[in-house]
C-alpha positions as CSV (number, residue, x, y, z in Angstrom):
1,M,-16.2,7.4,4.6
2,T,-15.0,8.3,1.4
3,L,-16.7,10.8,-0.7
4,K,-16.5,11.2,-4.4
5,I,-15.9,15.0,-5.4
6,S,-15.0,16.9,-8.2
7,A,-11.8,18.7,-8.8
8,L,-14.0,22.0,-9.3
9,T,-16.1,21.4,-6.2
10,A,-12.2,20.4,-4.6
11,R,-11.0,24.1,-5.3
12,T,-14.2,26.0,-4.1
13,Q,-14.5,24.3,-1.2
14,F,-11.0,23.3,0.0
15,G,-11.5,25.0,3.3
16,Q,-14.6,23.1,4.4
17,I,-13.4,19.8,2.8
18,M,-10.1,20.0,5.2
19,E,-12.2,20.5,8.3
20,R,-14.2,17.6,7.6
21,A,-11.5,15.7,6.6
22,I,-9.8,16.6,10.0
23,D,-13.0,16.9,12.3
24,R,-15.0,13.8,11.0
25,Q,-12.1,11.6,9.4
26,E,-13.9,11.8,6.2
27,R,-12.0,11.0,3.2
28,F,-12.2,12.9,-0.4
29,L,-11.7,11.0,-3.7
30,V,-11.4,13.6,-6.3
31,D,-12.1,13.1,-9.8
32,R,-10.6,15.1,-12.5
33,R,-11.8,14.6,-15.7
34,G,-14.1,12.0,-14.7
35,Q,-10.9,9.9,-13.4
36,P,-9.9,9.0,-9.7
37,A,-6.9,11.6,-9.0
38,V,-6.2,12.5,-5.7
39,I,-7.6,11.4,-2.0
40,I,-8.0,14.1,0.7
41,M,-7.4,12.7,3.7
42,S,-6.4,14.1,8.0
43,V,-2.9,13.7,8.6
44,D,-4.0,11.5,11.7
45,D,-6.2,8.9,9.1
46,Y,-2.9,8.6,6.9
47,L,-1.0,7.8,9.7
48,R,-3.1,5.3,11.2
49,T,-4.2,3.7,7.5
50,I,-1.3,4.1,5.5
51,A,1.8,4.4,7.9
52,P,1.3,1.2,9.5
53,E,2.7,-0.4,5.9
54,D,5.9,1.5,6.5
55,K,6.5,-0.5,9.9
56,A,5.9,-3.9,8.3
57,L,8.2,-2.7,5.7
58,K,10.6,-2.0,8.1
59,A,10.2,-5.0,10.1
60,S,10.6,-7.0,6.8
61,R,14.0,-5.1,6.0
62,A,15.5,-6.1,9.5
63,Q,14.6,-9.4,9.3
64,A,16.2,-9.6,5.8
65,Q,19.2,-8.0,7.3
66,R,19.3,-10.7,10.4
67,T,19.2,-13.3,8.0
68,G,21.6,-12.0,5.4
69,L,18.7,-12.0,2.7
70,D,19.2,-8.6,1.7
71,K,22.9,-9.4,0.3
72,L,21.6,-11.9,-2.2
73,A,22.0,-11.3,-5.9
74,I,19.5,-11.8,-8.4
75,K,20.9,-14.9,-9.5
76,E,21.0,-16.4,-6.0
77,I,17.0,-14.5,-5.9
78,D,16.3,-16.5,-8.6
79,S,18.0,-20.0,-7.3
80,E,16.1,-19.8,-4.2
81,I,12.5,-19.1,-6.0
82,A,13.3,-22.0,-8.6
83,A,14.1,-24.8,-5.8
84,Y,11.0,-23.8,-3.9
85,R,9.1,-24.2,-6.8
86,R,11.0,-27.6,-7.3
87,G,10.1,-28.4,-3.6
88,K,6.9,-27.5,-3.9
89,R,6.1,-29.7,-7.2
90,A,7.5,-32.8,-5.7
91,K,5.4,-32.4,-2.8
92,A,2.1,-31.6,-4.9
93,P,0.0,-34.8,-5.3
94,V,-0.2,-36.2,-9.1
95,R,-3.6,-35.8,-10.7
96,R,-5.2,-38.2,-13.2
């Protein structure tokens, strides 16, 4: 659960907020001047929710290295995208 709190509350009750984040896995969205500024969450919660994205990025990079896609120049990337789009248009049904 994410709870919205003010920056003043975060400052004055930081110890309690840390305990709740660690013990209850609560998240806190801290507002500054009415705008969302930061999130407070436990490290365990972070590793469980945010860190898996890093694994996906690493897997994507590894696949690009295996297939040689990591060595493409910008012009080659643009060319690949254009070829894909042309092929997609060729397969699309004609609308009347």
